[in-house]
N, C-alpha and C positions, 0 to 999 in steps of 0.2 A: 504494500500500500504506500509506503514511504517513497519507493522508486517511482510509482505512478504519479504521486503528488509532485515530485520534482519535475518529471516530464511535463506535467500539466502546467506548472509554473513557467517552464521554458517556453512552452507553446504560447502562453499568454503574453510573455515578454516579447516573443517574436511577432505576435499579432499586433502588440502595441507599437513596436518599431515600424512595422509596415504601415500601420495607420498613421504614425507621425510623418512618414515619408509621403504618403498620399496627401495629408493635410498640408505639408510644406509645399508640395508642387501646386496644389490648388490655391493656397494662401499667397504664394509668391506671384502667381499669375494675377490674382486679384490686386495685389499691391502694385504690380507693374501698370495695371489699367488705371487704378485710382490715382497713382502718382502723376498721371498726366492731367489731372484736374486743376482747378484754379489755384494760383499760388497762395491765396489767402486761406486755404483750407486748414483745418486743425491738424497739427502734426500727427502722422499715423503711428509714430513710434515715440516712446518716452524719451525726453532729453533733447528733442529738436526735430527739425523737418527732414533730416537725412533718412533715406529709406534704404535698408539693407538690400544688397543685390540678390538675385535669385540664387546665385552660388553660395552666398553667405548664409542664407536661410537654410538651404539644403545641407550645407556642411555642418550646421549646428545640430542636425538630428541624424545624419547619415554618416557612419564610420567611413573614413578615408583610407586609402592605401590599396594595395593589390587586391583585386576581386571586389572592391567596393562598388556600389551602384554608381553609374555615370549619369551626368546631365543629358536629357534628351537634346538632340541637335537644335530643335526649335526654341529651346530655352537658353542656349548658349549665347553669351554676349557677342555683339558684332566686333570684328577685329578692326584695328586702326586702318583707315582707308588710305591707300597709297595714291590717291587721286583727289582732285578738287570736285566740287559738287557737279555731277553729270546731269544730263537730261534723261528723263525716264518716260518711256512710251509703253503702255497707255498712260495718259496723264491722270492726275488726281480727279476722282469723281466720274470718270468715263464709264460707260457700259459698252462692252465689246463682245464679239463672237467667240465661239468655243475653239477656234483655230488661231486666235491672236497670240503671237509671241510677245515676250517682254523684251524691249530694245533699250539698251543703256548706251548712250553716246558720251564719251569722255571728252574733256577739253584739251587733253594732251595724250600722247602715245603712252600706253601702259607697258612697262618693261616686264613686270612680274605679274603674269596673268593669274597664277595660282593665288597670289596674295590679294589681288583685286577680287577674285571670286569669293575668298574668305571674308571679305569686307562687305559683301552683298548678302542681305537677308531677304528671302522670299518666303512668305507665309500665306496660307490660304485656309479658308473654312468652307468645305471640308479640306483636309490635307491632301495635297496632290504632289506626286513625285515627278521630277523632270531633270533637265540637264542644261549646262551652259554650252555655247558654241560661239566662237569668235569670228566675226566678219572681217575684222582688221584689228590693229593694235589700239584703235580708238573706239571700237564698238564691240560689245559683247551682247549676245542674245540668250534668252532662256525660254524654253517651252516645255510643257509636260510631255511625257512619253506618249500619251494619247490625248485626244481632244479634252479640253477642260470639261468637267461636269457643268451642266447648266446651273445658273444662279449661284456660282461660287464667288466668295469675297476674297480679294487678293490684296496683299500689302507688300510693297517693295521698299526696302531701306538700303540705299547705296551711298555711304558716306553721309554727307549733309543733305542729300536729296531723299524725299519721301513721295510715294504715290500709293493711294488706295483706290482700287477700281473694282468693278463688278463684271462678271461674266453673265450675259443675259441668256435668253432662250437658245436652245440648240437648233439654229436654222441651218440645215445642211442641204446643199444643192448638188445633185448628180446629173451631169450632162453626158448622155450615152450616144455615141455616134452610130451604134447598131440600130437604134430606134429613132435617132435624131429627135430625141425628146429630153427635155429638162424636167426633172422631178424634184420638188422642194418639200422637205419635211420640217416640221417644227416639233421638237421634243418627241420625235419618232412617228408623228402622224403626218400623212401626206396632206399638204395644204394647197399645192398648185402643181399642175403639169402644163408644159409649154412646148409646142413644136419649135424646133430650132434649125438653123443652118450653120454648120461649122465651116472652117476654112477649106477652100477648094484645093484640088491637087496642086502641089507646089507651094501652097500657103496653109498646109494642114495645121489645125490647132493642136498644140502639144498636149499630151496626156498629163495627168498628175493632179495634185491637190493645190489649188490656188487659194488665195486669201483676199477677201473683199477689201479694197482700199478706198481711194477717192471716189466721189460720185459727182456727176455733172448733169444739171438739168438739161443743158444743151451745150454743144461744142462742135468745132470743126475737126474732123479727122483728116490729117494731111500726110500723104506718103513721103513727102520730102523730109519729114522729121526723122525718118530712119534711112534716108539716102536714096529714095526712089523719086525722081522728078515727077511733078504733077502731070506734065505733058507727055510722059512716057506711056507705053502700052499698058503697064500695070500701075500707073500713077493714079492718084485720086486726091480730091479735096472735097470731102462730103460733110454736109451738115447733118448731125444726128441729135436725137433727143433721148433722155433717160439713159445716160451712159454710166454704167457702174464698172469701175476698174477692177480687173482680176489679176493683172500682172503689171509690173513696171516696164515690161518689154512691149506694151501697147495692146494687150488683149482686154477687151471689154465685153460685157453683156449689155447690148443696147437695142433700142427700137430700130427696126429696119423695115418700114412699110413697103419699100420697093422689092423686098425679097419674100413677102408673105407666101406667094405661090410655091416657093422652093422650100420653105420651112416645113420640116417634118419628112422631107423626101430627098432633097438635093443640097450638096454643099457648094455655096457660091461666094462665101465671104473671103476676106484676106486674113482670116485667123480668128476674128471675133465671133461671139455667139450672137447671131441675128435672131430677134424675136419680134412679135407684133408690137405695135405701140402700146396696146393695152397691157400686154405681158411685161414689156419693158418698164412701164410706169409702175406696175405692181411690184416688180423686183426692186426698183429704185426706192420705193417708199417703204418696203418691208425688210430689206437686207440692211446689215450694219457692218461697220468696220470689224474685221476679224472673223466674219462668217466664212466657212469653207465652201469652195465650189470644186467638185471633183469631176474632172473630165476623163472619160475612158473610151477605149476602143477606136481611137483615131490612128492615122498613119503618121502622126507628127512627132514621134519620139516622146521625150519627157521634158516638162518645163524645168529650166535651170533652177536648182535649189538656191542659188545666190542671186536670183532675180530681185529679191527684196520682198516679194510676196510669194515666194516658192519654198519657204522654210520646211514644209512637210515633205519635200522631195529630197532632202539631204540624207 
C-alpha cells in the first residue's frame, strides 16, 4: 500500500507539472495579447509594467536542460532583423485569395538569407505550414505547401514591418482546353461555367496555376509591348473590357465579344482566355487578388514559375 501511495503521489506531481506547463503556455499567450493594449493600463505584473517574456514564464515552471520541453516555434521570439523595414504584400487589412503568396521586398540586398528568414515570423489561424523561396537577394516569398484554407487570418512580422490580412473564400477557377470551358467554384460549389477560347496554335496558352493580379475595367491590349509591331500580320491594338490579369507575361481573362462564336469550340486568341462580356464582367466583379486560375490540357507548355504570378508552378 505504501508503494502504491508513493506512485500515486508521483503521478499527481507529474499531473500538476503538466498542468502548470499548459497554464504557462496559455497565460503567456494571453499576456502577449494584453501587453499590446493601451499604455495607461494597470501593470499586469507586480512591481511595474514590465511583462515577462514567454520564455521567462515557461522557464519558471518547466525544468531546463537535456530532454526538457522546448518552446513551440510559434512562441519563439523573433530574431534580430539583418535588414531595414521591408514592404510586405499583402498589405495590412487586405482580403486575398487562397493562392496568394507573401512577398517581402527589402530595401537592400540581403547577404545572409538564413538569418533574414529567422527574423521573419509568419503566423496564421488556423496554423498553416509553408516555405520560403527567394526571387532575388532583395525579395523573398513564402507560400503554404497547399492553397490556404478559406477564411484564414495571417500575420507577418518582418523586422519593423507588420501586416495582418485575411484569406477570403476559396474561389478556384479551372480552364480546360479539352472542353474549352471555364468552371468556377466557391468553397467547393460550382458557381459559374463559361465557354472560352484559348490561345490559337503558335500562341497557345501555357498550362499551370496562375494567380489573379491587377484588374482593369477597360484597357488597350497592344502587341508592341512584347515586341510585335501593331502593323505586322500578328500585331494588334485592341480595346477590351473587364480584363483580369492572370500573369505578368500578359495573359488575361477578358471580355471578347468578337470571338463569342468561337468560345467553347475554337481557339482564336493570342494567349488570353476570351469570354463573353457578361462572363467577363462577372469574373471581374467576383474574383480577387490571389485567387487561383488553373489552366490545363493546352499545347502551350507551362507558365514560368518566376512570372511573378506563377509561384505555384515552381
